[in-house]
C-alpha positions in Angstrom: 0.2 0.1 0.1 2.9 2.3 0.6 3.4 4.7 -2.5 0.0 4.5 -3.9 -2.1 7.8 -4.1 -5.6 8.1 -3.7 -6.6 6.9 -7.4 -5.0 3.6 -6.4 -7.1 3.4 -3.2 -10.1 4.2 -5.2 -9.6 2.1 -7.9 -9.1 -0.8 -5.3 -12.2 -0.1 -3.6 -14.2 0.2 -6.7 -13.0 -3.3 -7.9 -13.7 -4.8 -4.4 -17.3 -3.4 -4.6 -17.9 -4.6 -8.0 -16.9 -8.1 -6.8 -19.1 -7.7 -4.0 -22.0 -6.7 -6.0 -21.5 -9.6 -8.6 -21.7 -12.2 -5.8 -24.6 -10.6 -4.4 -22.8 -9.8 -1.1 -23.8 -6.1 -1.1 -26.8 -4.6 -2.9 -25.3 -1.3 -4.1 -21.9 0.5 -4.2 -21.5 2.5 -1.0 -19.8 5.1 -3.2 -23.0 5.7 -5.1 -24.7 6.6 -2.3 -22.0 9.9 -1.8 -22.7 13.5 -3.3 -20.2 14.4 -5.8 -18.3 16.7 -3.2 -18.1 14.0 -0.7 -16.2 11.8 -3.2 -12.4 11.5 -2.8 -10.5 13.7 -5.4 -7.0 12.7 -6.1 -4.6 15.7 -6.1 -3.6 17.1 -9.3 -0.1 16.2 -10.0 2.6 18.6 -11.2 4.1 17.9 -14.6 7.7 17.8 -14.4 9.3 19.1 -17.4 12.8 18.3 -18.4 15.5 21.0 -18.6 17.9 21.6 -21.7 20.7 19.7 -19.9 18.5 16.9 -19.0 17.2 16.7 -22.5 20.8 16.8 -24.0 21.8 14.1 -21.5 18.9 11.8 -22.3 19.3 12.2 -26.2 23.0 11.4 -26.1 22.5 8.0 -24.2 19.6 7.1 -26.9 20.7 4.5 -29.7 20.9 6.2 -33.0 17.5 4.5 -33.9 15.7 5.8 -31.0 17.1 9.2 -30.9 14.7 10.9 -33.5 11.7 9.2 -31.7 12.6 10.5 -28.3 13.5 13.7 -29.7 10.1 14.4 -31.7 8.1 13.4 -28.3 10.2 15.5 -26.3 10.1 18.7 -28.4 6.5 18.2 -29.6 4.4 16.7 -26.7 3.1 14.3 -29.3 1.4 11.2 -27.8 3.2 7.9 -28.8 0.4 6.9 -31.5 0.7 10.3 -33.0 4.3 10.2 -33.5 4.3 6.8 -35.0 1.6 7.9 -37.2 3.9 10.7 -38.8 5.1 10.4 -42.5 7.5 12.7 -44.2 4.6 15.0 -45.8 3.4 15.7 -42.2 6.7 17.6 -41.6 6.7 21.4 -43.1 10.2 22.5 -42.9 9.3 25.9 -44.8 6.2 26.7 -42.3 8.1 25.4 -39.5 5.2 23.0 -38.2 4.5 19.2 -37.9 0.9 18.4 -39.2 -0.7 16.0 -37.0 -3.5 14.6 -39.1 -3.3 10.7 -38.2 -2.1 8.4 -35.4 -1.0 4.8 -35.7 -3.8 2.3 -34.6 -2.8 -1.0 -32.7 -2.0 -4.1 -34.6 -4.7 -6.9 -33.8 -4.9 -10.5 -34.7 -5.1 -10.6 -38.8 -5.0 -6.7 -38.9 -1.5 -5.0 -38.9 -1.3 -1.4 -37.4 -2.2 1.3 -40.0 -2.4 5.1 -40.0 -6.0 6.2 -38.8 -7.6 9.6 -38.2 -7.3 10.9 -34.4 -9.9 10.0 -31.9 -11.1 13.9 -31.8 -11.1 16.7 -34.0 -8.9 18.7 -31.5 -6.2 16.1 -32.1 -5.9 17.3 -35.8 -3.4 20.3 -35.3 -0.4 21.9 -36.2 2.7 21.9 -33.7 5.6 24.2 -34.1 8.6 22.7 -35.3 11.5 23.7 -33.0 15.2 24.3 -34.3 16.5 21.4 -32.2 14.0 18.9 -33.8 14.3 20.7 -37.2 17.9 20.0 -37.5 17.6 16.3 -36.6 14.7 15.8 -39.1 16.5 17.7 -41.7 19.6 15.7 -41.6 17.5 12.3 -41.6 15.4 13.7 -44.4 18.4 14.1 -46.7 18.6 10.3 -46.7 16.7 8.4 -49.4 13.1 8.3 -48.8 10.7 5.5 -49.3 8.9 5.5 -52.6 5.7 7.3 -53.0 2.4 5.6 -53.0 -0.6 5.9 -55.5 -1.9 8.9 -53.7 1.4 10.9 -54.1 1.8 10.6 -50.4 5.2 9.4 -49.1 4.9 5.9 -47.3 5.8 5.9 -43.8 9.6 5.7 -43.4 11.2 3.0 -41.7 12.6 3.4 -38.2 16.0 3.1 -39.2 15.5 6.1 -41.8 13.6 8.4 -39.6 12.7 6.7 -36.2 9.2 8.0 -36.3 7.1 5.6 -37.9 7.4 1.7 -37.9 8.6 -0.4 -40.5 6.5 -0.3 -43.8 5.5 -3.9 -43.5 3.7 -3.2 -40.2 1.8 0.2 -41.4 -0.6 0.4 -44.1 0.0 3.1 -46.5 -3.5 4.1 -47.2 -4.1 7.8 -46.0 -6.4 8.1 -43.2 -10.1 8.3 -43.9 -12.5 11.1 -42.4 -13.0 11.1 -38.6 -15.9 8.7 -37.7 
């Protein structure tokens, strides 16, 4: 129990009450009887931001294969699925922006991971391309790119080439459809 916060305890209690209800040991969850202001609220955790020195040290110990992925997440705040869904066409050096238009879905039995629209309209956005990340991306983008697909969009690059998207065999090259 040491080291757990209110959320951990509330989650444990909810699981215990659900088990008791399923077995008929209690008629109702006692938490349901509480007013909203009586229910325990976890304290908001303060977000810790890495300093420049910490970022430099972290990137210095990353393998060359992982460095660009870690840098992209650090400098943009992208979710992992959004970072994995990036393709070269999403990076606009001239405008100094990364266009978030898709994310990578999870692979399931018989269905490989593929680029899909983000879950919410608010997730479709442009993120400023900071100079540190732009330099890393520009150095990587000068390497030979993958072939373009029938839509004219560049296919997702491999981890070894860019470090942002998964391998071509794991990602469908179809552009994302409309949100739905």
